[in-house]
C-alpha positions in Angstrom: 14.9 1.6 -7.5 16.3 3.3 -4.3 15.3 2.2 -0.8 13.4 5.5 -0.3 11.3 4.8 -3.4 10.5 1.3 -2.3 9.6 2.5 1.3 7.4 5.2 -0.1 5.6 2.7 -2.3 5.1 0.2 0.5 4.5 2.5 3.5 0.8 3.3 2.7 0.2 -0.4 2.1 1.8 -1.4 5.4 -0.2 1.2 7.2 -3.4 0.0 5.6 -2.7 -3.6 6.4 -1.8 -2.7 10.0 -5.1 -0.7 10.4 -7.3 -3.1 8.4 -5.7 -6.6 8.5 -8.5 -8.0 6.4 -7.4 -5.8 3.5 -4.1 -7.7 3.3 -5.8 -10.9 2.3 -5.8 -11.1 -1.5 -6.9 -14.1 -3.5 -4.6 -14.9 -6.5 -5.8 -17.3 -9.1 -4.7 -19.2 -12.1 -6.8 -20.9 -14.7 -5.9 -23.7 -17.1 -7.9 -24.6 -20.2 -7.7 -28.2 -21.2 -6.0 -28.4 -24.6 -5.6 -30.8 -27.4 -3.6 -34.0 -26.7 -2.3 -34.0 -23.2 -1.9 -30.2 -22.7 -3.3 -27.4 -20.6 -3.1 -23.7 -21.5 -2.5 -21.3 -18.7 -2.9 -17.6 -19.1 -0.1 -15.9 -17.1 -1.4 -12.4 -17.6 1.5 -11.7 -19.9 1.3 -14.7 -22.3 -0.4 -18.0 -22.8 1.7 -21.0 -21.7 0.9 -24.4 -23.0 1.9 -27.1 -20.4 2.3 -30.7 -21.3 4.0 -33.9 -20.4 7.7 -33.9 -19.6 9.7 -36.0 -22.1 10.4 -38.4 -19.2 6.7 -39.2 -19.1 6.2 -39.4 -22.9 6.0 -35.7 -23.8 7.5 -34.2 -26.9 9.3 -31.5 -25.0 7.5 -28.8 -27.0 5.2 -27.8 -24.2 6.2 -26.4 -20.9 6.5 -28.9 -18.0 4.6 -28.0 -14.8 7.5 -29.1 -12.7 9.8 -26.7 -14.6 7.1 -24.0 -14.1 7.2 -24.6 -10.3 10.9 -24.2 -10.2 10.7 -21.1 -12.5 8.1 -19.6 -10.0 10.5 -20.3 -7.2 13.5 -18.7 -9.0 11.4 -15.7 -10.0 9.9 -15.2 -6.5 13.3 -15.6 -4.9 14.9 -13.2 -7.4 12.3 -10.5 -6.9 12.3 -10.9 -3.1 16.1 -10.7 -3.1 16.1 -7.5 -5.1 13.4 -6.0 -2.8 15.3 -6.9 0.3 18.6 -5.6 -1.2 16.9 -2.4 -2.1 15.4 -2.0 1.4 18.8 -2.7 3.0 20.7 -0.4 0.6 22.8 -3.4 -0.6 24.2 -2.7 -4.1 23.7 -5.7 -6.3 25.4 -5.3 -9.7 23.8 -8.5 -10.9 23.4 -12.2 -10.2 21.4 -15.3 -10.9 19.0 -17.4 -9.0 18.9 -21.1 -9.8 16.2 -23.6 -8.7 16.8 -27.3 -9.3 14.7 -30.2 -8.3 15.0 -34.0 -8.4 12.1 -36.0 -9.6 11.8 -39.8 -9.8 9.3 -40.3 -12.7 8.5 -43.8 -11.5 6.2 -42.2 -9.0 4.1 -40.1 -11.4 3.9 -42.9 -14.0 2.8 -45.4 -11.3 5.7 -47.7 -11.9 6.7 -47.8 -8.2 4.5 -47.1 -5.2 7.7 -46.5 -3.2 8.8 -43.6 -5.5 7.3 -40.3 -4.4 5.1 -38.3 -6.8 6.7 -34.9 -6.7 10.1 -33.5 -6.0 12.4 -35.3 -3.7 14.6 -32.3 -3.1 14.8 -28.8 -4.4 17.9 -26.7 -4.3 17.9 -22.9 -4.5 21.2 -21.2 -5.3 22.1 -17.5 -5.5 25.2 -16.3 -7.4 25.5 -12.6 -6.6 27.8 -9.8 -7.9 28.2 -7.5 -5.0 30.8 -5.8 -2.8 28.6 -6.1 0.3 30.3 -7.6 3.3 29.5 -11.2 4.3 27.3 -10.2 7.2 25.1 -8.1 4.9 24.9 -10.9 2.3 24.0 -13.3 5.1 21.2 -11.0 6.2 20.1 -10.5 2.6 19.8 -14.2 2.0 18.1 -14.9 5.4 15.5 -12.3 4.7 15.0 -13.4 1.1 14.3 -16.9 2.3 12.0 -15.6 5.0 9.9 -13.4 2.7 9.9 -15.5 -0.5 6.2 -16.5 -0.9 6.9 -19.5 -3.1 9.7 -20.9 -1.0 7.6 -20.5 2.2 4.6 -22.1 0.6 6.7 -25.1 -0.6 8.2 -25.5 2.9 4.9 -25.1 4.8 2.3 -26.3 2.3 -1.2 -25.0 2.7 -4.3 -27.2 2.7 -5.4 -27.6 -0.9 -9.2 -28.0 -1.4 -10.2 -29.7 -4.6 -13.6 -29.4 -6.1 -15.3 -30.2 -9.4 -18.2 -29.6 -11.6 -19.4 -32.0 -14.3 -21.1 -30.8 -17.4 -22.9 -33.6 -19.2 -24.8 -33.8 -22.4 -28.4 -34.7 -21.6 -29.4 -37.0 -24.4 
């Protein structure tokens, strides 16, 4: 895609969001269905993903790990954002990879140690790019990618998460 094509796709949306800010608020959703054993099936819109326990918590390794899925979402978002920014700035990317790695101490999630955090201690995001763009353009590309990557920004500035429930009981 060329920068003009991207601008023409986004221009009417930017105008609409400028004129009617409320129209920019979109609610995304994901739904998991409790599966057999210790699994949860999530419909991604493209495929069903069965998530389960990581082998470090007793899982078989046959089901997707939610922690891996979080890192995959970060890598995907960063990669798409990088390409959009490169397109907008007319930076030629011949290719590249985005790698997200995270360190977990499974003592936390298994309740072995109250001192061990439940969740990632650190996440690293690495870009390996194939481009002839000068360093100042690459610096701008990476700075803007980080700024506009929804998943990265959400992880860095987490929103309030409201939890609710509904119980269905058999009335015997």
